[in-house]
Phi, psi and omega in degrees: 000118185264155180298320177300323177296318180292318180299317177297322180298332179298341179267357178257158183288342185230079178291344181296333181297309179296320179299313180297316179298317179298316180296315180295320179295315178301314181297315180296323180284325187265338182296312180303311179293330177297313180297317180298317180294319179298315181293318187256016181300311183293307179295326179294315178293324178296318179293321185279311188242359178105155185294327179295314179297317183298317182293336180265351187226357184295329177295322178298315179298319179295315180295316179296326178295316176296320178298322178295319177299313181294319178299318178295324180291342177278343186297319177299320178295314179301313181296319179298315181296317178297316182293335178283359179081027182237054180297338180298327180298311181293325177297317180295318178301312182293324178291325178289325182280341182301308180296325177296314180300314180298322180294308182284338173297311179301314181298311183291322178293319180293332180269326190233358180071220184297328176297320177297323178295319179295318179295318179299317179294321177299318177297316182299312181291329177293315177296315180299314179299316181297311182294315179299320181292318177300315181293318179299317179293323177297319178294321178294318178301317179297319180294316182296325180288348180243046186302336182281353181291146174271171180299328179292333179280343183277071183242190184311312186294332183283351180244027180294130175251133184310131177090348180238107182254000000 
């Protein structure tokens, strides 16, 4: 989903259509390799790096693979927010999640090692994806409720989210 497509979509009454198509396409394209990597992580790592390495690290590969899928699913929301001219929203989200991420990263790594680092990253991308998606849908709802607006009216002030100016 490209930013010009999203920017153009801001002038149409239903930006949710392109957003939905982008999410479904990403999911359809990424789910099969995700499933294959999850299933074949241990034998693939054993073949590539040896059975000892595989038995100690295949869970990390599986968790990171799920994280990549979730991170990719956040991209349409991220792109929509950026295309709406609200990069400050994504910056604030990332700045707010940083101290939380560092805290549970430290805790999980100290308790579980590299597996804890993978889990911490999975939590971070999951939270980020959730928050970005909620905000993107809120922005779309606001836009849809103002269908009579022209593209020139779709500016910064029309996408104000409480607490983020």
